[in-house]
C-alpha positions, 0 to 999 in steps of 0.5 A, a space after each residue: 500499499 502506498 505510504 504517500 495516499 494524498 500525493 497518490 492520489 493527486 498524482 493519479 487526478 493529473 493522468 485522469 486530467 492530461 490522457 496520460 497512460 498509466 502502467 501499473 502493478 496490481 494485486 487482483 484478489 478475486 484471481 490472486 494474481 499480480 498483473 502488469 496493465 496498461 490503464 487509461 484512467 478515467 476517475 477517482 472515488 472514495 467507496 464507503 469502505 474508505 479505500 479508493 478505486 479507480 476507474 480506467 479502462 484497461 488496455 489488457 481486457 479490453 473495458 472499464 474496470 476499477 482499481 483499487 488504489 491499496 492493491 496498486 502495487 506500483 504505477 507509472 504515468 507515461 507520457 503516453 497520451 492516450 483519447 479521451 473516452 466518450 463515456 460519463 460516469 452517469 453513464 459508465 455507473 448504468 453500465 456495470 448496473 447492468 453488467 451486474 445487476 440482472 433484474 428479475 423476472 
């Protein structure tokens, strides 16, 4: 886990604003794997369990993913730009709701 959380948030926020690709080493709790990812950061938010989360387009999975900051082992902001996605935070939330919460029939 990062010792200087506010510095980490500031650095990632700048990558979001500047549309810079982030390379990270991430520990997935679901598969218990360490993976290297190239991501296109989209938004940061804090959930109710007091952990910061990064929503990003993952180039490896070719989809938007949620990354918990406390599971990122290392990250680097690259000089490589990416084209902003034509999606709002509300649209992302709605996509996730449809993906994970199927209506009862």
